[in-house]
C-alpha positions as CSV (number, residue, x, y, z in Angstrom):
1,M,207.0,5.7,-22.2
2,T,204.9,7.2,-19.4
3,I,202.5,9.9,-20.8
4,P,202.6,13.0,-18.5
5,T,199.4,13.8,-16.6
6,I,199.2,17.4,-15.5
7,T,196.7,18.5,-12.9
8,S,198.0,22.0,-12.2
9,L,199.1,24.5,-14.8
10,A,200.8,27.8,-14.0
11,F,203.0,30.4,-15.6
12,L,206.1,32.3,-14.5
13,T,206.6,35.7,-16.1
14,P,209.7,38.1,-15.8
15,G,207.6,41.3,-15.4
16,N,209.5,43.3,-18.0
17,F,209.3,47.1,-18.3
18,A,211.0,49.9,-20.1
19,D,213.6,51.9,-18.3
20,D,211.8,55.1,-19.0
21,D,208.3,53.8,-18.5
22,P,208.1,51.2,-15.7
23,Y,204.4,51.7,-15.0
24,T,203.3,50.4,-18.4
25,G,205.2,47.2,-18.2
26,L,204.1,46.5,-14.6
27,E,200.5,47.2,-15.4
28,E,200.7,44.9,-18.4
29,T,202.1,42.2,-16.1
30,L,199.1,42.6,-13.8
31,Q,196.8,42.4,-16.8
32,L,198.6,39.1,-17.7
33,F,197.8,37.7,-14.3
34,E,194.1,38.7,-14.9
35,Y,194.3,37.0,-18.3
36,G,195.7,33.9,-16.8
37,E,192.8,33.7,-14.3
38,R,190.2,34.3,-17.0
39,S,191.8,31.5,-19.0
40,G,191.6,29.0,-16.2
41,F,195.2,28.7,-15.2
42,D,195.8,27.5,-11.7
43,G,198.7,29.8,-10.9
44,A,200.5,33.0,-11.9
45,W,204.0,33.6,-10.8
46,I,206.4,36.5,-10.9
47,R,210.2,36.6,-10.8
48,Q,212.0,38.8,-8.3
49,R,215.0,40.6,-9.8
50,H,217.3,43.3,-8.5
51,L,219.0,46.1,-10.6
52,E,217.1,44.8,-13.7
53,H,213.9,45.8,-15.5
54,G,211.7,43.5,-13.5
55,V,209.9,43.2,-10.2
56,S,212.2,44.1,-7.3
57,S,209.7,43.3,-4.6
58,A,207.5,40.3,-5.1
59,A,205.5,41.0,-2.0
60,V,204.5,44.4,-3.2
61,F,203.6,43.1,-6.7
62,L,201.6,40.1,-5.4
63,A,199.7,42.4,-3.0
64,A,198.6,44.4,-6.1
65,A,197.9,41.2,-8.1
66,G,195.7,39.9,-5.2
67,Q,193.4,42.9,-5.6
68,R,193.1,42.3,-9.4
69,T,192.3,38.6,-9.2
70,Q,190.1,36.4,-7.1
71,R,190.9,32.7,-7.6
72,I,194.3,32.1,-9.1
73,E,197.3,31.1,-7.0
74,L,199.9,34.0,-6.8
75,G,203.5,32.9,-6.7
76,T,207.0,34.2,-6.8
77,A,210.0,32.2,-8.1
78,V,212.3,33.1,-6.5
79,I,213.1,35.5,-3.7
80,P,216.9,35.5,-3.2
81,I,217.0,35.4,0.6
82,G,220.4,37.1,1.0
83,Y,218.9,40.5,0.5
84,E,216.0,40.1,2.9
85,S,215.3,40.7,6.6
86,P,213.6,37.4,7.7
87,F,211.2,39.2,10.1
88,R,210.3,42.2,7.8
89,L,209.9,40.0,4.8
90,A,207.6,37.6,6.7
91,E,205.5,40.6,7.7
92,D,205.2,41.8,4.1
93,L,204.3,38.3,2.8
94,A,201.8,37.7,5.6
95,L,200.0,41.0,4.9
96,A,199.9,40.3,1.1
97,D,198.7,36.8,1.8
98,V,195.8,37.9,4.0
99,L,194.8,40.5,1.4
100,S,194.7,37.8,-1.2
101,R,192.6,35.5,1.0
102,G,195.4,32.9,1.3
103,R,196.5,32.5,-2.3
104,L,200.3,33.2,-2.1
105,Q,202.9,30.6,-3.0
106,I,206.3,31.8,-2.1
107,G,209.5,30.4,-3.6
108,F,213.0,31.1,-2.2
109,S,216.6,30.7,-3.2
110,T,219.9,31.3,-1.5
111,G,222.6,33.5,-2.9
112,M,222.8,37.2,-3.7
113,P,222.9,38.1,-7.4
114,H,225.0,41.2,-8.0
115,A,226.3,40.9,-4.5
116,E,229.4,43.0,-5.0
117,L,227.2,45.9,-6.1
118,L,224.4,45.5,-3.7
119,G,225.8,43.9,-0.5
120,D,227.1,47.1,1.0
121,L,223.8,49.0,0.2
122,V,221.7,46.4,1.9
123,Y,223.8,45.8,5.0
124,D,225.5,48.2,7.4
125,G,228.0,45.6,8.6
126,D,230.2,43.2,6.7
127,W,227.6,41.0,5.1
128,R,230.2,38.5,3.9
129,G,230.2,37.0,7.4
130,F,226.4,36.7,7.7
131,D,224.4,33.5,7.2
132,L,222.7,34.3,3.9
133,S,221.8,30.7,3.1
134,Y,219.3,28.1,4.3
135,G,219.3,29.4,7.9
136,R,217.9,32.7,6.8
137,I,215.0,31.0,5.0
138,A,214.4,28.9,8.2
139,R,214.1,32.2,10.1
140,V,211.4,33.4,7.7
141,L,209.5,30.2,8.3
142,D,209.8,30.5,12.1
143,N,208.5,34.1,11.9
144,L,205.5,33.1,9.7
145,R,204.5,30.4,12.2
146,G,203.9,33.3,14.6
147,D,205.3,32.1,18.0
148,H,204.8,34.7,20.7
149,L,207.9,36.8,21.5
150,G,209.2,37.1,25.1
151,G,207.9,35.2,28.1
152,L,204.4,34.3,29.0
153,D,203.9,37.6,30.8
154,T,205.3,39.8,28.0
155,V,202.8,42.2,26.5
156,I,202.8,45.3,24.4
157,H,200.5,48.2,24.7
158,S,198.9,50.0,21.8
159,P,196.0,52.4,21.6
160,G,193.0,50.5,22.9
161,N,194.8,47.2,23.0
162,V,197.1,45.0,25.2
163,Q,198.4,41.9,23.6
164,R,201.2,39.3,23.5
165,P,203.6,40.2,20.8
166,R,204.1,38.2,17.6
167,L,204.3,38.8,13.9
168,Q,201.1,40.5,12.6
169,P,199.0,39.7,10.8
170,H,199.1,36.2,12.2
171,D,199.0,34.0,9.1
172,P,200.5,30.6,9.9
173,G,198.9,28.9,6.9
174,L,201.4,30.6,4.6
175,A,204.3,28.6,6.2
176,H,202.7,25.6,4.4
177,R,202.9,27.3,1.0
178,I,206.6,28.0,0.9
179,W,208.7,26.5,-1.9
180,Y,212.4,26.2,-2.6
181,G,214.1,26.5,-6.0
182,G,216.4,23.5,-5.7
183,G,219.1,22.9,-8.3
184,S,221.5,20.7,-6.3
185,L,221.2,17.5,-4.3
186,R,222.1,19.3,-1.1
187,S,219.4,22.0,-1.7
188,V,216.6,19.5,-2.4
189,R,217.5,17.5,0.7
190,W,217.3,20.6,2.8
191,A,214.0,21.6,1.3
192,A,212.5,18.1,2.1
193,E,214.0,18.1,5.6
194,N,212.3,21.5,6.3
195,G,208.9,20.6,4.8
196,L,209.2,22.9,1.8
197,N,207.6,22.3,-1.6
198,L,210.0,22.0,-4.5
199,L,210.4,24.1,-7.6
200,S,212.6,22.6,-10.3
201,G,213.1,24.5,-13.6
202,N,215.4,24.4,-16.6
203,I,218.7,24.9,-14.6
204,V,220.3,22.2,-12.4
205,S,223.8,21.4,-11.2
206,G,225.7,18.7,-13.0
207,E,226.5,16.3,-10.1
208,G,227.9,13.1,-11.5
209,T,226.5,13.6,-14.9
210,D,226.6,15.9,-17.9
211,D,223.1,15.1,-18.9
212,F,220.4,17.5,-17.8
213,T,217.6,15.0,-17.7
214,T,219.5,12.5,-15.6
215,A,220.5,15.3,-13.2
216,Q,217.0,16.5,-12.8
217,L,215.6,13.0,-12.3
218,N,218.3,12.5,-9.6
219,L,217.1,15.7,-7.8
220,L,213.5,14.6,-7.8
221,A,214.4,11.1,-6.5
222,E,216.6,12.6,-3.7
223,Y,213.9,15.1,-2.7
224,R,211.4,12.2,-2.3
225,R,213.8,10.0,-0.5
226,A,214.5,12.8,2.0
227,L,210.7,13.4,2.4
228,S,210.3,9.7,3.1
229,R,213.0,9.8,5.8
230,Q,211.3,12.7,7.5
231,G,207.9,10.9,7.6
232,V,206.2,14.1,6.3
233,E,202.5,14.0,6.9
234,R,201.4,16.8,4.6
235,P,201.9,15.8,0.9
236,A,204.6,18.0,-0.6
237,R,204.1,19.7,-4.0
238,V,206.6,19.5,-6.8
239,A,206.3,21.9,-9.8
240,L,208.4,21.6,-12.9
241,G,209.3,24.6,-15.0
242,R,209.9,24.5,-18.7
243,V,210.3,27.3,-21.3
244,I,207.4,26.3,-23.8
245,V,206.8,28.6,-26.7
246,P,204.1,27.3,-29.2
247,F,204.0,28.8,-32.7
248,D,200.4,28.1,-33.6
249,G,198.8,31.4,-32.9
250,A,201.8,33.5,-33.9
251,D,202.3,35.4,-37.2
252,A,205.4,34.9,-39.3
253,A,207.4,37.6,-37.5
254,G,206.5,36.1,-34.2
255,R,207.6,32.6,-35.3
256,A,210.9,34.0,-36.5
257,R,211.4,35.8,-33.1
258,Y,210.7,32.7,-31.2
259,R,213.1,30.6,-33.3
260,A,215.8,33.2,-32.8
261,Y,215.2,33.3,-29.1
262,A,215.6,29.6,-28.7
263,A,218.6,29.5,-31.1
264,G,220.4,32.1,-29.1
265,R,220.1,30.0,-25.9
266,H,220.8,26.6,-27.4
267,A,224.6,26.5,-27.1
268,R,224.4,26.6,-23.3
269,T,222.5,23.3,-23.3
270,L,225.3,21.4,-25.0
271,T,227.9,21.2,-22.2
272,P,228.1,22.0,-18.4
273,Q,228.6,25.7,-17.8
274,G,231.0,27.4,-15.3
275,P,232.8,26.1,-12.2
276,K,229.5,24.7,-10.8
277,R,228.9,22.7,-13.9
278,T,225.4,24.2,-14.5
279,L,223.2,22.3,-16.9
280,F,220.4,23.9,-18.9
281,A,217.4,22.3,-20.5
282,P,216.6,23.2,-24.2
283,D,213.7,25.5,-24.8
284,V,210.6,23.7,-26.1
285,V,209.7,25.6,-29.2
286,G,207.5,24.7,-32.2
287,T,204.0,23.9,-33.1
288,A,201.7,22.4,-30.5
289,E,202.1,19.0,-32.2
290,Q,205.9,19.2,-32.0
291,I,205.8,20.4,-28.4
292,L,203.6,17.6,-27.4
293,E,206.0,15.1,-28.9
294,Q,208.8,16.6,-26.9
295,L,206.9,16.7,-23.7
296,A,205.7,13.1,-24.1
297,A,209.3,12.1,-24.4
298,D,210.4,14.0,-21.3
299,P,210.8,11.5,-18.4
300,V,211.0,14.3,-15.8
301,L,207.6,15.7,-16.7
302,A,206.2,12.1,-16.3
303,Q,207.3,12.3,-12.6
304,V,205.3,15.4,-11.7
305,S,201.7,16.7,-11.9
306,E,202.3,20.4,-11.8
307,L,203.7,22.3,-14.8
308,R,204.8,25.9,-14.8
309,L,205.4,27.7,-18.1
310,E,208.5,29.9,-17.8
311,L,207.8,32.7,-20.2
312,P,210.7,34.2,-22.1
313,Y,212.4,37.4,-21.1
314,E,211.8,40.6,-23.0
315,F,208.7,39.6,-24.9
316,H,205.6,41.7,-25.2
317,R,202.3,41.2,-23.5
318,E,200.5,40.2,-26.7
319,E,203.1,37.5,-27.3
320,Y,202.8,36.2,-23.7
321,E,199.0,36.0,-24.1
322,Q,199.4,34.1,-27.4
323,I,201.8,31.6,-25.7
324,L,199.4,31.1,-22.8
325,H,196.4,30.8,-25.1
326,D,198.0,28.2,-27.3
327,T,199.3,26.2,-24.3
328,R,195.9,26.3,-22.6
329,Q,193.9,25.4,-25.7
330,L,196.2,23.1,-27.7
331,I,198.8,21.5,-25.3
332,A,197.7,21.3,-21.7
333,P,194.4,19.4,-22.4
334,E,196.4,16.7,-24.3
335,L,198.4,16.3,-21.1
336,G,195.2,15.6,-19.1
337,W,194.9,19.1,-17.6
338,R,191.5,20.7,-17.2
339,P,190.9,24.4,-16.5
340,A,190.0,25.5,-13.1
341,S,186.4,26.5,-12.4
342,L,185.9,30.1,-13.2
343,T,183.3,30.4,-10.4
344,V,184.6,32.6,-7.7
345,P,184.6,30.8,-4.3
346,E,182.5,32.3,-1.5
347,T,185.7,32.8,0.6
348,V,187.1,35.3,-1.8
349,R,184.1,37.3,-2.7
């Protein structure tokens, strides 16, 4: 058995809020990002969700988080590209990244959740014929790289300025911090071929197997084979997501809530779900000692060095902080992780 060695520890939070009081929930999520930075986490990530009690614009939220933190990486997993304008989204992300001093990590996915409700609200034409898949993400990347628009003699005039037009602010470094949430062999090949980092969580496609672990190992192997074929010069990052909920710092009511949460999701892990044969990983719930035993036996975790805690939906900030605290103090150090320096770099002062 290969003991996992984690060098980067991050968390992904859903950004819950109450229907009649969105400010409180969003403010508490920003406070959770601050808590993660104080605790030495390497990254804090937010989900982007539409029509739900969660963050509908990751770019806006991360711009706010960038002003509340100084060191921690700020990520989103994932932005469904089908609802986005590749140029306008690239503008928003570039602006948020500059304001954060280059700390954004942006994850994408294809598809359009709630498409039958939202498609006609987002697009004036028949969106069903548009390319809402990989090509749309490639256009975001092209825009971020900031090639000039028009010919060599094309300029635009603004008050006090004449310049060649391109996306502003010009922030080409962000193009190297783009991730893809890959759950199928085809998607991870595309991510590798386009030089994207890989996010792999607790949901994958069952291609040729009913076993989650086998399927996820196959995805990682295919991604790395595709990278090798591309001769990629820049080392790609791979982050593994797991729902990890330690009991140690929770009271009796909290432990009961955690057990009920995991039990309510366990049935989906037993067989492939739906026409796409989706496979789900079991949640890792228990004492730190029990969790470490499970993680040590996870062959997928042994293949990566970046771990992202996927925090449960609909929990409270105090519960999230307890989960982060116990993971940071009792679990991650046993996996070889050490907290980031809390000294603020000169570049972000």
